[in-house]
N, CA, C and O atoms as a Maestro MAE file, in Angstrom:
{
 s_m_m2io_version
 :::
 2.0.0
}

f_m_ct {
 s_m_title
 :::
 protein
 m_atom[324] {
  # First column is atom index #
  i_m_mmod_type
  r_m_x_coord
  r_m_y_coord
  r_m_z_coord
  i_m_residue_number
  s_m_chain_name
  s_m_pdb_residue_name
  s_m_pdb_atom_name
  i_m_atomic_number
  :::
  1 25 -12.377 -233.350 -85.067 1 A "MET " " N  " 7
  2 3 -13.629 -233.296 -85.839 1 A "MET " " CA " 6
  3 2 -14.441 -234.626 -85.844 1 A "MET " " C  " 6
  4 15 -13.836 -235.643 -86.183 1 A "MET " " O  " 8
  5 25 -15.725 -234.710 -85.509 2 A "ARG " " N  " 7
  6 3 -16.386 -235.887 -85.414 2 A "ARG " " CA " 6
  7 2 -16.638 -236.573 -86.761 2 A "ARG " " C  " 6
  8 15 -17.000 -235.916 -87.737 2 A "ARG " " O  " 8
  9 25 -16.455 -237.833 -86.807 3 A "GLN " " N  " 7
  10 3 -16.783 -238.649 -88.023 3 A "GLN " " CA " 6
  11 2 -18.214 -238.805 -88.101 3 A "GLN " " C  " 6
  12 15 -18.839 -239.160 -87.101 3 A "GLN " " O  " 8
  13 25 -18.788 -238.573 -89.193 4 A "PRO " " N  " 7
  14 3 -20.274 -238.944 -89.360 4 A "PRO " " CA " 6
  15 2 -20.587 -240.248 -89.063 4 A "PRO " " C  " 6
  16 15 -19.769 -241.133 -89.315 4 A "PRO " " O  " 8
  17 25 -21.727 -240.516 -88.529 5 A "SER " " N  " 7
  18 3 -22.276 -241.873 -88.229 5 A "SER " " CA " 6
  19 2 -22.638 -242.596 -89.418 5 A "SER " " C  " 6
  20 15 -22.859 -241.988 -90.465 5 A "SER " " O  " 8
  21 25 -22.710 -243.766 -89.343 6 A "ARG " " N  " 7
  22 3 -23.296 -244.655 -90.345 6 A "ARG " " CA " 6
  23 2 -24.602 -244.175 -90.923 6 A "ARG " " C  " 6
  24 15 -24.756 -244.056 -92.138 6 A "ARG " " O  " 8
  25 25 -25.550 -243.897 -90.034 7 A "PRO " " N  " 7
  26 3 -26.819 -243.379 -90.492 7 A "PRO " " CA " 6
  27 2 -26.707 -242.068 -91.218 7 A "PRO " " C  " 6
  28 15 -27.374 -241.875 -92.234 7 A "PRO " " O  " 8
  29 25 -25.863 -241.130 -90.722 8 A "GLU " " N  " 7
  30 3 -25.673 -239.803 -91.361 8 A "GLU " " CA " 6
  31 2 -25.028 -240.045 -92.761 8 A "GLU " " C  " 6
  32 15 -25.420 -239.409 -93.739 8 A "GLU " " O  " 8
  33 25 -24.030 -240.976 -92.845 9 A "ARG " " N  " 7
  34 3 -23.408 -241.184 -94.103 9 A "ARG " " CA " 6
  35 2 -24.350 -241.908 -95.079 9 A "ARG " " C  " 6
  36 15 -24.270 -241.664 -96.283 9 A "ARG " " O  " 8
  37 25 -25.302 -242.853 -94.566 10 A "TRP " " N  " 7
  38 3 -26.364 -243.511 -95.351 10 A "TRP " " CA " 6
  39 2 -27.225 -242.337 -95.954 10 A "TRP " " C  " 6
  40 15 -27.465 -242.322 -97.161 10 A "TRP " " O  " 8
  41 25 -27.671 -241.390 -95.139 11 A "GLN " " N  " 7
  42 3 -28.606 -240.460 -95.589 11 A "GLN " " CA " 6
  43 2 -27.824 -239.534 -96.516 11 A "GLN " " C  " 6
  44 15 -28.517 -239.078 -97.426 11 A "GLN " " O  " 8
  45 25 -26.684 -239.186 -96.507 12 A "ARG " " N  " 7
  46 3 -25.933 -238.361 -97.370 12 A "ARG " " CA " 6
  47 2 -25.838 -239.173 -98.703 12 A "ARG " " C  " 6
  48 15 -26.103 -238.640 -99.780 12 A "ARG " " O  " 8
  49 25 -25.468 -240.425 -98.601 13 A "ALA " " N  " 7
  50 3 -25.435 -241.229 -99.986 13 A "ALA " " CA " 6
  51 2 -26.807 -241.330 -100.554 13 A "ALA " " C  " 6
  52 15 -26.877 -241.277 -101.782 13 A "ALA " " O  " 8
  53 25 -27.884 -241.463 -99.894 14 A "THR " " N  " 7
  54 3 -29.151 -241.671 -100.655 14 A "THR " " CA " 6
  55 2 -29.566 -240.392 -101.072 14 A "THR " " C  " 6
  56 15 -30.295 -240.288 -102.059 14 A "THR " " O  " 8
  57 25 -29.158 -239.323 -100.386 15 A "ASP " " N  " 7
  58 3 -29.538 -237.916 -101.079 15 A "ASP " " CA " 6
  59 2 -28.895 -237.672 -102.356 15 A "ASP " " C  " 6
  60 15 -29.467 -237.090 -103.278 15 A "ASP " " O  " 8
  61 25 -27.604 -238.154 -102.420 16 A "GLN " " N  " 7
  62 3 -26.974 -237.994 -103.637 16 A "GLN " " CA " 6
  63 2 -27.389 -238.806 -104.745 16 A "GLN " " C  " 6
  64 15 -27.306 -238.430 -105.914 16 A "GLN " " O  " 8
  65 25 -27.895 -240.066 -104.332 17 A "MET " " N  " 7
  66 3 -28.527 -240.923 -105.462 17 A "MET " " CA " 6
  67 2 -29.786 -240.316 -105.858 17 A "MET " " C  " 6
  68 15 -30.175 -240.388 -107.024 17 A "MET " " O  " 8
  69 25 -30.477 -239.690 -104.902 18 A "ARG " " N  " 7
  70 3 -31.842 -238.946 -105.494 18 A "ARG " " CA " 6
  71 2 -31.516 -237.872 -106.464 18 A "ARG " " C  " 6
  72 15 -32.101 -237.746 -107.540 18 A "ARG " " O  " 8
  73 25 -30.417 -236.986 -105.982 19 A "GLU " " N  " 7
  74 3 -29.948 -235.781 -106.914 19 A "GLU " " CA " 6
  75 2 -29.594 -236.538 -108.298 19 A "GLU " " C  " 6
  76 15 -30.064 -236.203 -109.385 19 A "GLU " " O  " 8
  77 25 -28.838 -237.440 -108.127 20 A "GLY " " N  " 7
  78 3 -28.355 -238.166 -109.403 20 A "GLY " " CA " 6
  79 2 -29.547 -238.525 -110.345 20 A "GLY " " C  " 6
  80 15 -29.607 -238.201 -111.531 20 A "GLY " " O  " 8
  81 25 -30.502 -239.249 -109.648 21 A "LEU " " N  " 7
  82 3 -31.572 -239.662 -110.381 21 A "LEU " " CA " 6
  83 2 -32.420 -238.539 -110.914 21 A "LEU " " C  " 6
  84 15 -32.897 -238.631 -112.045 21 A "LEU " " O  " 8
  85 25 -32.618 -237.554 -110.207 22 A "ASP " " N  " 7
  86 3 -33.244 -236.322 -110.794 22 A "ASP " " CA " 6
  87 2 -32.634 -235.790 -112.084 22 A "ASP " " C  " 6
  88 15 -33.301 -235.417 -113.048 22 A "ASP " " O  " 8
  89 25 -31.291 -235.787 -112.013 23 A "GLU " " N  " 7
  90 3 -30.470 -235.273 -113.076 23 A "GLU " " CA " 6
  91 2 -30.680 -236.218 -114.305 23 A "GLU " " C  " 6
  92 15 -30.864 -235.722 -115.416 23 A "GLU " " O  " 8
  93 25 -30.655 -237.578 -114.121 24 A "LEU " " N  " 7
  94 3 -30.835 -238.528 -115.148 24 A "LEU " " CA " 6
  95 2 -32.134 -238.471 -115.729 24 A "LEU " " C  " 6
  96 15 -32.226 -238.758 -116.922 24 A "LEU " " O  " 8
  97 25 -33.243 -238.123 -115.034 25 A "LYS " " N  " 7
  98 3 -34.641 -237.913 -115.518 25 A "LYS " " CA " 6
  99 2 -34.657 -236.863 -116.495 25 A "LYS " " C  " 6
  100 15 -35.149 -236.976 -117.618 25 A "LYS " " O  " 8
  101 25 -34.040 -235.719 -115.977 26 A "ALA " " N  " 7
  102 3 -34.013 -234.539 -116.880 26 A "ALA " " CA " 6
  103 2 -33.312 -234.808 -118.221 26 A "ALA " " C  " 6
  104 15 -33.807 -234.440 -119.286 26 A "ALA " " O  " 8
  105 25 -32.201 -235.429 -118.135 27 A "LEU " " N  " 7
  106 3 -31.474 -235.803 -119.318 27 A "LEU " " CA " 6
  107 2 -32.117 -236.772 -120.184 27 A "LEU " " C  " 6
  108 15 -31.968 -236.750 -121.406 27 A "LEU " " O  " 8
  109 25 -32.816 -237.609 -119.582 28 A "GLN " " N  " 7
  110 3 -33.645 -238.616 -120.279 28 A "GLN " " CA " 6
  111 2 -34.655 -237.762 -121.140 28 A "GLN " " C  " 6
  112 15 -34.789 -238.000 -122.341 28 A "GLN " " O  " 8
  113 25 -35.347 -236.786 -120.518 29 A "GLU " " N  " 7
  114 3 -36.452 -235.918 -121.286 29 A "GLU " " CA " 6
  115 2 -35.597 -235.283 -122.385 29 A "GLU " " C  " 6
  116 15 -36.106 -235.285 -123.506 29 A "GLU " " O  " 8
  117 25 -34.449 -234.770 -122.259 30 A "GLU " " N  " 7
  118 3 -33.846 -234.043 -123.406 30 A "GLU " " CA " 6
  119 2 -33.383 -235.143 -124.540 30 A "GLU " " C  " 6
  120 15 -33.242 -234.839 -125.724 30 A "GLU " " O  " 8
  121 25 -33.177 -236.397 -124.037 31 A "TYR " " N  " 7
  122 3 -32.774 -237.366 -125.208 31 A "TYR " " CA " 6
  123 2 -34.064 -237.682 -125.861 31 A "TYR " " C  " 6
  124 15 -34.089 -237.747 -127.090 31 A "TYR " " O  " 8
  125 25 -35.192 -237.895 -125.136 32 A "GLN " " N  " 7
  126 3 -36.523 -238.014 -125.709 32 A "GLN " " CA " 6
  127 2 -36.897 -237.006 -126.663 32 A "GLN " " C  " 6
  128 15 -37.389 -237.302 -127.752 32 A "GLN " " O  " 8
  129 25 -36.668 -235.763 -126.274 33 A "ASP " " N  " 7
  130 3 -37.013 -234.678 -127.257 33 A "ASP " " CA " 6
  131 2 -36.243 -234.800 -128.510 33 A "ASP " " C  " 6
  132 15 -36.742 -234.652 -129.625 33 A "ASP " " O  " 8
  133 25 -34.966 -235.086 -128.270 34 A "TRP " " N  " 7
  134 3 -33.961 -235.269 -129.570 34 A "TRP " " CA " 6
  135 2 -34.510 -236.544 -130.384 34 A "TRP " " C  " 6
  136 15 -34.498 -236.504 -131.614 34 A "TRP " " O  " 8
  137 25 -34.923 -237.515 -129.799 35 A "MET " " N  " 7
  138 3 -35.370 -238.662 -130.565 35 A "MET " " CA " 6
  139 2 -36.719 -238.293 -131.180 35 A "MET " " C  " 6
  140 15 -36.937 -238.625 -132.345 35 A "MET " " O  " 8
  141 25 -37.601 -237.654 -130.503 36 A "ASP " " N  " 7
  142 3 -38.881 -237.250 -131.193 36 A "ASP " " CA " 6
  143 2 -38.702 -236.393 -132.334 36 A "ASP " " C  " 6
  144 15 -39.598 -236.317 -133.175 36 A "ASP " " O  " 8
  145 25 -37.509 -235.666 -132.459 37 A "ASN " " N  " 7
  146 3 -37.315 -234.830 -133.550 37 A "ASN " " CA " 6
  147 2 -36.295 -235.209 -134.504 37 A "ASN " " C  " 6
  148 15 -35.733 -234.399 -135.241 37 A "ASN " " O  " 8
  149 25 -36.035 -236.601 -134.476 38 A "PHE " " N  " 7
  150 3 -35.140 -237.297 -135.308 38 A "PHE " " CA " 6
  151 2 -35.655 -237.510 -136.725 38 A "PHE " " C  " 6
  152 15 -36.712 -238.110 -136.923 38 A "PHE " " O  " 8
  153 25 -34.844 -236.978 -137.792 39 A "PRO " " N  " 7
  154 3 -35.337 -237.273 -139.146 39 A "PRO " " CA " 6
  155 2 -35.769 -238.782 -139.420 39 A "PRO " " C  " 6
  156 15 -35.015 -239.719 -139.155 39 A "PRO " " O  " 8
  157 25 -37.015 -238.947 -139.960 40 A "GLU " " N  " 7
  158 3 -37.437 -240.352 -140.334 40 A "GLU " " CA " 6
  159 2 -36.524 -241.106 -141.151 40 A "GLU " " C  " 6
  160 15 -36.517 -242.335 -141.088 40 A "GLU " " O  " 8
  161 25 -35.727 -240.447 -141.936 41 A "ASN " " N  " 7
  162 3 -34.805 -241.291 -142.848 41 A "ASN " " CA " 6
  163 2 -33.659 -241.672 -142.091 41 A "ASN " " C  " 6
  164 15 -32.898 -242.469 -142.639 41 A "ASN " " O  " 8
  165 25 -33.360 -241.244 -140.873 42 A "ALA " " N  " 7
  166 3 -32.203 -241.507 -140.144 42 A "ALA " " CA " 6
  167 2 -32.671 -242.544 -138.964 42 A "ALA " " C  " 6
  168 15 -31.824 -242.948 -138.168 42 A "ALA " " O  " 8
  169 25 -33.866 -242.913 -138.879 43 A "GLN " " N  " 7
  170 3 -34.184 -243.636 -137.569 43 A "GLN " " CA " 6
  171 2 -33.845 -245.035 -137.483 43 A "GLN " " C  " 6
  172 15 -34.185 -245.724 -136.522 43 A "GLN " " O  " 8
  173 25 -33.078 -245.543 -138.622 44 A "SER " " N  " 7
  174 3 -32.410 -246.745 -138.482 44 A "SER " " CA " 6
  175 2 -30.976 -246.738 -138.141 44 A "SER " " C  " 6
  176 15 -30.292 -247.761 -138.107 44 A "SER " " O  " 8
  177 25 -30.536 -245.523 -137.884 45 A "SER " " N  " 7
  178 3 -29.037 -245.329 -137.567 45 A "SER " " CA " 6
  179 2 -28.797 -245.733 -136.142 45 A "SER " " C  " 6
  180 15 -29.689 -245.964 -135.326 45 A "SER " " O  " 8
  181 25 -27.408 -245.800 -135.906 46 A "ALA " " N  " 7
  182 3 -26.844 -246.136 -134.586 46 A "ALA " " CA " 6
  183 2 -27.206 -245.201 -133.535 46 A "ALA " " C  " 6
  184 15 -27.494 -245.619 -132.413 46 A "ALA " " O  " 8
  185 25 -27.213 -243.877 -133.840 47 A "THR " " N  " 7
  186 3 -27.508 -242.903 -133.072 47 A "THR " " CA " 6
  187 2 -28.902 -242.978 -132.446 47 A "THR " " C  " 6
  188 15 -29.114 -242.780 -131.250 47 A "THR " " O  " 8
  189 25 -29.929 -243.311 -133.449 48 A "TYR " " N  " 7
  190 3 -31.280 -243.522 -133.086 48 A "TYR " " CA " 6
  191 2 -31.433 -244.686 -132.137 48 A "TYR " " C  " 6
  192 15 -32.210 -244.606 -131.186 48 A "TYR " " O  " 8
  193 25 -30.769 -245.679 -132.354 49 A "GLU " " N  " 7
  194 3 -30.837 -246.913 -131.584 49 A "GLU " " CA " 6
  195 2 -30.399 -246.560 -130.080 49 A "GLU " " C  " 6
  196 15 -31.001 -246.967 -129.087 49 A "GLU " " O  " 8
  197 25 -29.193 -245.692 -130.063 50 A "LYS " " N  " 7
  198 3 -28.764 -245.344 -128.733 50 A "LYS " " CA " 6
  199 2 -29.779 -244.426 -128.040 50 A "LYS " " C  " 6
  200 15 -29.989 -244.544 -126.833 50 A "LYS " " O  " 8
  201 25 -30.357 -243.590 -128.728 51 A "LEU " " N  " 7
  202 3 -31.458 -242.776 -128.241 51 A "LEU " " CA " 6
  203 2 -32.540 -243.615 -127.643 51 A "LEU " " C  " 6
  204 15 -32.940 -243.379 -126.503 51 A "LEU " " O  " 8
  205 25 -33.065 -244.653 -128.418 52 A "GLU " " N  " 7
  206 3 -34.058 -245.488 -127.859 52 A "GLU " " CA " 6
  207 2 -33.629 -246.163 -126.521 52 A "GLU " " C  " 6
  208 15 -34.354 -246.180 -125.525 52 A "GLU " " O  " 8
  209 25 -32.327 -246.746 -126.589 53 A "ALA " " N  " 7
  210 3 -31.922 -247.339 -125.391 53 A "ALA " " CA " 6
  211 2 -31.908 -246.487 -124.037 53 A "ALA " " C  " 6
  212 15 -32.073 -246.995 -122.928 53 A "ALA " " O  " 8
  213 25 -31.708 -245.232 -124.252 54 A "VAL " " N  " 7
  214 3 -31.623 -244.354 -123.182 54 A "VAL " " CA " 6
  215 2 -33.159 -244.017 -122.790 54 A "VAL " " C  " 6
  216 15 -33.513 -244.063 -121.612 54 A "VAL " " O  " 8
  217 25 -33.943 -243.718 -123.702 55 A "CYS " " N  " 7
  218 3 -35.402 -243.509 -123.573 55 A "CYS " " CA " 6
  219 2 -36.173 -244.611 -123.006 55 A "CYS " " C  " 6
  220 15 -37.237 -244.391 -122.429 55 A "CYS " " O  " 8
  221 25 -35.662 -245.866 -123.149 56 A "ASP " " N  " 7
  222 3 -36.374 -247.046 -122.777 56 A "ASP " " CA " 6
  223 2 -36.116 -247.357 -121.426 56 A "ASP " " C  " 6
  224 15 -36.848 -248.141 -120.822 56 A "ASP " " O  " 8
  225 25 -35.080 -246.780 -120.860 57 A "LEU " " N  " 7
  226 3 -34.763 -247.158 -119.337 57 A "LEU " " CA " 6
  227 2 -35.904 -246.637 -118.573 57 A "LEU " " C  " 6
  228 15 -36.504 -245.594 -118.830 57 A "LEU " " O  " 8
  229 25 -36.191 -247.579 -117.458 58 A "ASP " " N  " 7
  230 3 -37.234 -247.379 -116.590 58 A "ASP " " CA " 6
  231 2 -36.825 -246.717 -115.375 58 A "ASP " " C  " 6
  232 15 -36.713 -247.394 -114.353 58 A "ASP " " O  " 8
  233 25 -36.557 -245.313 -115.355 59 A "LEU " " N  " 7
  234 3 -35.985 -244.700 -114.177 59 A "LEU " " CA " 6
  235 2 -36.884 -244.648 -113.088 59 A "LEU " " C  " 6
  236 15 -36.455 -244.297 -111.989 59 A "LEU " " O  " 8
  237 25 -38.325 -245.013 -113.275 60 A "ASP " " N  " 7
  238 3 -39.250 -244.898 -112.275 60 A "ASP " " CA " 6
  239 2 -38.991 -246.173 -111.267 60 A "ASP " " C  " 6
  240 15 -39.168 -246.151 -110.049 60 A "ASP " " O  " 8
  241 25 -38.576 -247.179 -111.975 61 A "GLU " " N  " 7
  242 3 -38.317 -248.455 -111.071 61 A "GLU " " CA " 6
  243 2 -37.125 -248.090 -110.246 61 A "GLU " " C  " 6
  244 15 -37.083 -248.472 -109.077 61 A "GLU " " O  " 8
  245 25 -36.138 -247.370 -110.765 62 A "LEU " " N  " 7
  246 3 -34.954 -247.056 -109.939 62 A "LEU " " CA " 6
  247 2 -35.442 -246.050 -108.881 62 A "LEU " " C  " 6
  248 15 -35.019 -246.143 -107.729 62 A "LEU " " O  " 8
  249 25 -36.219 -245.200 -109.193 63 A "ASP " " N  " 7
  250 3 -36.941 -244.249 -108.163 63 A "ASP " " CA " 6
  251 2 -37.400 -244.912 -106.999 63 A "ASP " " C  " 6
  252 15 -37.147 -244.558 -105.848 63 A "ASP " " O  " 8
  253 25 -38.190 -246.038 -107.389 64 A "SER " " N  " 7
  254 3 -38.840 -246.741 -106.351 64 A "SER " " CA " 6
  255 2 -37.711 -247.425 -105.509 64 A "SER " " C  " 6
  256 15 -37.805 -247.353 -104.283 64 A "SER " " O  " 8
  257 25 -36.852 -247.959 -105.964 65 A "GLN " " N  " 7
  258 3 -35.660 -248.629 -105.259 65 A "GLN " " CA " 6
  259 2 -34.958 -247.702 -104.411 65 A "GLN " " C  " 6
  260 15 -34.555 -248.061 -103.304 65 A "GLN " " O  " 8
  261 25 -34.773 -246.480 -104.869 66 A "ILE " " N  " 7
  262 3 -34.068 -245.490 -104.068 66 A "ILE " " CA " 6
  263 2 -35.090 -245.198 -102.920 66 A "ILE " " C  " 6
  264 15 -34.612 -245.094 -101.790 66 A "ILE " " O  " 8
  265 25 -36.332 -245.066 -103.064 67 A "ASP " " N  " 7
  266 3 -37.262 -244.869 -101.905 67 A "ASP " " CA " 6
  267 2 -37.032 -245.956 -100.875 67 A "ASP " " C  " 6
  268 15 -36.928 -245.691 -99.677 67 A "ASP " " O  " 8
  269 25 -36.955 -247.151 -101.352 68 A "ASP " " N  " 7
  270 3 -36.797 -248.315 -100.409 68 A "ASP " " CA " 6
  271 2 -35.417 -248.221 -99.619 68 A "ASP " " C  " 6
  272 15 -35.351 -248.497 -98.421 68 A "ASP " " O  " 8
  273 25 -34.333 -247.817 -100.364 69 A "ILE " " N  " 7
  274 3 -33.097 -247.590 -99.699 69 A "ILE " " CA " 6
  275 2 -33.160 -246.377 -98.664 69 A "ILE " " C  " 6
  276 15 -32.551 -246.459 -97.597 69 A "ILE " " O  " 8
  277 25 -33.844 -245.348 -98.972 70 A "MET " " N  " 7
  278 3 -33.904 -244.248 -98.217 70 A "MET " " CA " 6
  279 2 -34.725 -244.583 -96.867 70 A "MET " " C  " 6
  280 15 -34.423 -244.014 -95.818 70 A "MET " " O  " 8
  281 25 -35.722 -245.478 -96.928 71 A "ASN " " N  " 7
  282 3 -36.689 -245.556 -96.016 71 A "ASN " " CA " 6
  283 2 -36.358 -246.949 -95.072 71 A "ASN " " C  " 6
  284 15 -37.099 -247.368 -94.183 71 A "ASN " " O  " 8
  285 25 -35.179 -247.501 -95.454 72 A "ILE " " N  " 7
  286 3 -34.862 -248.775 -94.594 72 A "ILE " " CA " 6
  287 2 -34.618 -248.446 -93.173 72 A "ILE " " C  " 6
  288 15 -34.038 -247.420 -92.818 72 A "ILE " " O  " 8
  289 25 -35.057 -249.308 -92.410 73 A "ASP " " N  " 7
  290 3 -34.736 -249.145 -90.836 73 A "ASP " " CA " 6
  291 2 -33.411 -249.701 -90.610 73 A "ASP " " C  " 6
  292 15 -33.175 -250.909 -90.574 73 A "ASP " " O  " 8
  293 25 -32.508 -248.722 -90.452 74 A "LEU " " N  " 7
  294 3 -31.109 -249.163 -90.254 74 A "LEU " " CA " 6
  295 2 -30.858 -249.613 -88.750 74 A "LEU " " C  " 6
  296 15 -31.480 -249.120 -87.809 74 A "LEU " " O  " 8
  297 25 -29.890 -250.594 -88.616 75 A "PRO " " N  " 7
  298 3 -29.671 -251.090 -87.267 75 A "PRO " " CA " 6
  299 2 -28.985 -250.061 -86.330 75 A "PRO " " C  " 6
  300 15 -28.050 -249.350 -86.699 75 A "PRO " " O  " 8
  301 25 -29.451 -250.043 -85.262 76 A "LYS " " N  " 7
  302 3 -28.760 -249.014 -84.168 76 A "LYS " " CA " 6
  303 2 -27.587 -249.765 -83.536 76 A "LYS " " C  " 6
  304 15 -26.593 -249.104 -83.235 76 A "LYS " " O  " 8
  305 25 -27.606 -251.108 -83.301 77 A "GLY " " N  " 7
  306 3 -26.620 -251.953 -82.710 77 A "GLY " " CA " 6
  307 2 -26.573 -251.740 -81.129 77 A "GLY " " C  " 6
  308 15 -27.227 -250.877 -80.544 77 A "GLY " " O  " 8
  309 25 -25.765 -252.585 -80.562 78 A "PHE " " N  " 7
  310 3 -25.681 -252.647 -79.118 78 A "PHE " " CA " 6
  311 2 -26.887 -252.727 -78.333 78 A "PHE " " C  " 6
  312 15 -27.091 -252.087 -77.302 78 A "PHE " " O  " 8
  313 25 -27.753 -253.627 -78.928 79 A "GLY " " N  " 7
  314 3 -29.012 -253.848 -78.161 79 A "GLY " " CA " 6
  315 2 -30.173 -252.694 -78.334 79 A "GLY " " C  " 6
  316 15 -31.268 -252.718 -77.773 79 A "GLY " " O  " 8
  317 25 -29.772 -251.840 -79.090 80 A "ARG " " N  " 7
  318 3 -30.735 -250.663 -79.043 80 A "ARG " " CA " 6
  319 2 -31.945 -250.928 -80.247 80 A "ARG " " C  " 6
  320 15 -32.861 -250.122 -80.411 80 A "ARG " " O  " 8
  321 25 -31.822 -251.977 -80.923 81 A "ASP " " N  " 7
  322 3 -32.806 -252.150 -81.967 81 A "ASP " " CA " 6
  323 2 -33.988 -252.655 -81.439 81 A "ASP " " C  " 6
  324 15 -34.950 -252.872 -82.175 81 A "ASP " " O  " 8
  :::
 }
 m_bond[323] {
  # First column is bond index #
  i_m_from
  i_m_to
  i_m_order
  :::
  1 1 2 1
  2 2 3 1
  3 3 4 2
  4 3 5 1
  5 5 6 1
  6 6 7 1
  7 7 8 2
  8 7 9 1
  9 9 10 1
  10 10 11 1
  11 11 12 2
  12 11 13 1
  13 13 14 1
  14 14 15 1
  15 15 16 2
  16 15 17 1
  17 17 18 1
  18 18 19 1
  19 19 20 2
  20 19 21 1
  21 21 22 1
  22 22 23 1
  23 23 24 2
  24 23 25 1
  25 25 26 1
  26 26 27 1
  27 27 28 2
  28 27 29 1
  29 29 30 1
  30 30 31 1
  31 31 32 2
  32 31 33 1
  33 33 34 1
  34 34 35 1
  35 35 36 2
  36 35 37 1
  37 37 38 1
  38 38 39 1
  39 39 40 2
  40 39 41 1
  41 41 42 1
  42 42 43 1
  43 43 44 2
  44 43 45 1
  45 45 46 1
  46 46 47 1
  47 47 48 2
  48 47 49 1
  49 49 50 1
  50 50 51 1
  51 51 52 2
  52 51 53 1
  53 53 54 1
  54 54 55 1
  55 55 56 2
  56 55 57 1
  57 57 58 1
  58 58 59 1
  59 59 60 2
  60 59 61 1
  61 61 62 1
  62 62 63 1
  63 63 64 2
  64 63 65 1
  65 65 66 1
  66 66 67 1
  67 67 68 2
  68 67 69 1
  69 69 70 1
  70 70 71 1
  71 71 72 2
  72 71 73 1
  73 73 74 1
  74 74 75 1
  75 75 76 2
  76 75 77 1
  77 77 78 1
  78 78 79 1
  79 79 80 2
  80 79 81 1
  81 81 82 1
  82 82 83 1
  83 83 84 2
  84 83 85 1
  85 85 86 1
  86 86 87 1
  87 87 88 2
  88 87 89 1
  89 89 90 1
  90 90 91 1
  91 91 92 2
  92 91 93 1
  93 93 94 1
  94 94 95 1
  95 95 96 2
  96 95 97 1
  97 97 98 1
  98 98 99 1
  99 99 100 2
  100 99 101 1
  101 101 102 1
  102 102 103 1
  103 103 104 2
  104 103 105 1
  105 105 106 1
  106 106 107 1
  107 107 108 2
  108 107 109 1
  109 109 110 1
  110 110 111 1
  111 111 112 2
  112 111 113 1
  113 113 114 1
  114 114 115 1
  115 115 116 2
  116 115 117 1
  117 117 118 1
  118 118 119 1
  119 119 120 2
  120 119 121 1
  121 121 122 1
  122 122 123 1
  123 123 124 2
  124 123 125 1
  125 125 126 1
  126 126 127 1
  127 127 128 2
  128 127 129 1
  129 129 130 1
  130 130 131 1
  131 131 132 2
  132 131 133 1
  133 133 134 1
  134 134 135 1
  135 135 136 2
  136 135 137 1
  137 137 138 1
  138 138 139 1
  139 139 140 2
  140 139 141 1
  141 141 142 1
  142 142 143 1
  143 143 144 2
  144 143 145 1
  145 145 146 1
  146 146 147 1
  147 147 148 2
  148 147 149 1
  149 149 150 1
  150 150 151 1
  151 151 152 2
  152 151 153 1
  153 153 154 1
  154 154 155 1
  155 155 156 2
  156 155 157 1
  157 157 158 1
  158 158 159 1
  159 159 160 2
  160 159 161 1
  161 161 162 1
  162 162 163 1
  163 163 164 2
  164 163 165 1
  165 165 166 1
  166 166 167 1
  167 167 168 2
  168 167 169 1
  169 169 170 1
  170 170 171 1
  171 171 172 2
  172 171 173 1
  173 173 174 1
  174 174 175 1
  175 175 176 2
  176 175 177 1
  177 177 178 1
  178 178 179 1
  179 179 180 2
  180 179 181 1
  181 181 182 1
  182 182 183 1
  183 183 184 2
  184 183 185 1
  185 185 186 1
  186 186 187 1
  187 187 188 2
  188 187 189 1
  189 189 190 1
  190 190 191 1
  191 191 192 2
  192 191 193 1
  193 193 194 1
  194 194 195 1
  195 195 196 2
  196 195 197 1
  197 197 198 1
  198 198 199 1
  199 199 200 2
  200 199 201 1
  201 201 202 1
  202 202 203 1
  203 203 204 2
  204 203 205 1
  205 205 206 1
  206 206 207 1
  207 207 208 2
  208 207 209 1
  209 209 210 1
  210 210 211 1
  211 211 212 2
  212 211 213 1
  213 213 214 1
  214 214 215 1
  215 215 216 2
  216 215 217 1
  217 217 218 1
  218 218 219 1
  219 219 220 2
  220 219 221 1
  221 221 222 1
  222 222 223 1
  223 223 224 2
  224 223 225 1
  225 225 226 1
  226 226 227 1
  227 227 228 2
  228 227 229 1
  229 229 230 1
  230 230 231 1
  231 231 232 2
  232 231 233 1
  233 233 234 1
  234 234 235 1
  235 235 236 2
  236 235 237 1
  237 237 238 1
  238 238 239 1
  239 239 240 2
  240 239 241 1
  241 241 242 1
  242 242 243 1
  243 243 244 2
  244 243 245 1
  245 245 246 1
  246 246 247 1
  247 247 248 2
  248 247 249 1
  249 249 250 1
  250 250 251 1
  251 251 252 2
  252 251 253 1
  253 253 254 1
  254 254 255 1
  255 255 256 2
  256 255 257 1
  257 257 258 1
  258 258 259 1
  259 259 260 2
  260 259 261 1
  261 261 262 1
  262 262 263 1
  263 263 264 2
  264 263 265 1
  265 265 266 1
  266 266 267 1
  267 267 268 2
  268 267 269 1
  269 269 270 1
  270 270 271 1
  271 271 272 2
  272 271 273 1
  273 273 274 1
  274 274 275 1
  275 275 276 2
  276 275 277 1
  277 277 278 1
  278 278 279 1
  279 279 280 2
  280 279 281 1
  281 281 282 1
  282 282 283 1
  283 283 284 2
  284 283 285 1
  285 285 286 1
  286 286 287 1
  287 287 288 2
  288 287 289 1
  289 289 290 1
  290 290 291 1
  291 291 292 2
  292 291 293 1
  293 293 294 1
  294 294 295 1
  295 295 296 2
  296 295 297 1
  297 297 298 1
  298 298 299 1
  299 299 300 2
  300 299 301 1
  301 301 302 1
  302 302 303 1
  303 303 304 2
  304 303 305 1
  305 305 306 1
  306 306 307 1
  307 307 308 2
  308 307 309 1
  309 309 310 1
  310 310 311 1
  311 311 312 2
  312 311 313 1
  313 313 314 1
  314 314 315 1
  315 315 316 2
  316 315 317 1
  317 317 318 1
  318 318 319 1
  319 319 320 2
  320 319 321 1
  321 321 322 1
  322 322 323 1
  323 323 324 2
  :::
 }
}
């Protein structure tokens, strides 16, 4: 059985990162809904602070970084670059 090439492995890994980020974004939306419906009298609780931390994450910045990783021009080697 043929071992996947480095570019194939890179592609597979970046696809997995993209899938993971999509799941994180969906979860972040669920946490945002939870936070939006949190009782006012409990908004100074540790739970609320943790919800804020999750909701404040800038996943769009990570999205941009994944795009950069996915679109990088990988070396071909052996003088083929």
